[in-house]
N, C-alpha and C positions, 0 to 999 in steps of 0.2 A: 533483642536489642532494645536499649533504653535511650530515647532521644535526649540529648543534653542542650542543644541549641541549633539554630539554622544560621545560614551564611548571609541572609538578606537583612540589612539593617532597616529599621523603620524610620520614616522621615518625620513622623509626628507622634505625640504621646497617645498611646492606645487607651483613651478614656473609657470607652464602652467595655473593652476587654477587661480592664481592671475593675470596672463597676460590676460586671457579671461574676468575676472571681470573688469580689468582696461580698456580693449578695448571696452567692452559693455558700460561702464560708459562714456568713451570719445565720443562714437557715440551718446549716449543719450544727452550729453551736447550740441552736435552740433544740435540735433533735436530740443531741446527746444529754440535754438536761431533763428529758422525759423518761418516765418509766418505760419498761418494755411493752407494757399493755397500751399506754398512751401512744407510744411510737408506732405500734402496729395499727392503731386506729387512725393515726395521722396518715400513714401510707395508704390505708384503704379508702380514706376520704379524698386526699389530694394527689395520690398517685394514680397513674393511668390503669384502670381495670378494664381490659378489652370487653368483657361481657356486658359491662355497664354503659359502654360508650354510645351504643345505638338503642338505649332503652327508652328514649323519648323523654327522659327527665330534663327539666329546664337547665340544670347546671351540669349535665352529664359530660359535657365537652370541656369543661374548666380544667379537669386534670391533665388534659393534653399540654397545657401550659404550666400549670403548677408542678407537675411531675418532673419538669426539667430542673427544678431547683431543690429536689430532694435526693439524698444519697444514702446508700445502705451501710456505709462504714468508712473508716479512715482511709483504707486503701482505695476505695471507690472514689472518694472526693479528691484526694491528693493526685491520683493518676489522671483524673479528668481535668483538673485545674492546671496541672503541669503541662499537659498537651495544649490546652487553650492558651496558656502563657506563651508557649514557643511559637505556635503557628497563628494565633489569633491577631497579634499586633500587625502582622503584614497584610492580612486580609482586610482588617479594618482600615489600614493605611490606604490600601488600594481602592476600597469601596467608598470610604467616608463613613463617619461614625453612624449617621442615621440610617443609611442603607444597610450597613453592616448589622445593626441591631435587628432591623426587620428580617434580613437574610437569616440570622441566627435563630430567631423565633420560628420562621417558617421551616427551617431545616428540622428543628425539633418537632414541629407539627407533622410534617411529612413523615419523619421517622416513626413517630407514634402511630400514625394511621397505618403505615405498612405493617408494623408489628401486630396491630389489631386485625388487620385483614388476613394475616397468616394464621393467627391464633385467636379467632373471634370469640370462642367460648371460655377463654381463660378468666379465672377469678383472682389470679395473682396480680398484685399491683406492680407496675413497671415504673421505676424511679431512676433518675439520673440524667445528667446533661449530655451523655455520650452521643445521643442521636443528633443533637444540635451541633456538637463539636465535630462529629463526623462530616456534617455539611461543611464546616470550616475547613476540614482536611481536603475534601473534594475540591473546594474552591482554591485552596492553596496549590494543589497539584495542577489545576488548570492555569492559574494566573502566574505561577512562579515555576515553570517547568525546568529552568536551569539551576534552581536552588540546590543546595546540598545541606545535609543534616549530619552534625557531629553526634555519633551514637556510642554508647558504652556496651561493649559486649563482655558479659561476665566470663571470667576464666577460672581455672582451678587455683591459680597462685596470684596472678596479677591481672588487673582489669585491662581490657584492650580497647583503646579509643580508635575509632575509625570514621572517616568522613565519606558518606555515600550520597548518591543522588537522591533528592527528595522524591523524584518520580519513582525510583525503585523502592524506597522505604515505604511510601504511602501505597504504591501498588501492591506490594507484598502484604501490607496490613489489610487492604481490602480483599485480596484473594483469600487470606486466612479467615476473614469474616464470612465471605461467601461460602467457602467450603464448610465452615462450622455451621452456618445457617442451613445448608442443604443437608448436612449429616443429621443435624437436630431433628429434622422432619421425619426421619426414619425411626425415631425413638418414641416411646410412650411419653406423653407429656409435651413432646414436640419442641416448639421453636424457642422456648425459654430454657433449653438445656444448660445446666450448670448455673442457673440464675442470671444468665446473660441474654439480653434481648438482641440476638444477632441481626435480626432483620431491621430493627431500628437502626443499627449501625449501617447496614447496607442501604436502607432507604435515604438516610441523611447524606451519605457519601455521594450517592448517585445524584441526588438533588443538587448537591454542591458542584459536582463535576459538570452536570448539564446545564444548570442554571446560574452558576456563579458569575459568569460574564455579564449577565443581564443586570447585575447589581453593581458592576464595576464600570465607571465611566471611562471613556477612552483616555489613553495615556497622554499627558500634556506634550504638546509639540516641543522638540529640542530646538536649539538654536539653529537657524538656517545655515547650511554650508554646501556650496560656497555662498558668501553673503550676497543678498540682492541689493537692489538700489535703495531700499528702505532701511538697510542695516548700517549702523555707523561704522565707518572705516577708521 
């Protein structure tokens, strides 16, 4: 299923969401200008390498943040930015831009840490915004449980468009990540099976689901009804 849009309109312009998309795209444009050798070096320096995180080096933790803005190819960045575009605006609208940015970065941090704890000896660099975006998805599921998502279901002859519950869509996505992550642990090389950091997705989503409300202020009060003595009649 390919999500196309959600049914919750945003009340404000999602400045941080668009800024994150723009920054990721700018970094990717820089990536594709590099030779394969330089790109590999970039990934190993600024991507998250689990075996190096607890090495004691002064800058060993920097890739937890820089790795969020690197991507491994066109499909990788387009799919990530598309999901952020669909779901990020509502979460930003609910949290406010400043809290949303902090939440996004913390989601990516938690995602990277869990992936590192699951596979601490890996020397393969982990890159991508999907851990942080998974946090956004978890918060969306928490904050907008009644939302629906218009999805495209590929067919043999004609595409099929269907509107489904966001809770079902995101819950199904999380269960798929969880099963993939558990299955990957049974294989040689483990948690990065297929080049996907499953446990980063799981960690980001759980953080968003459990902690997202702490970043969202209470909803504004609605107009009192029935009107009290202070309400103009």
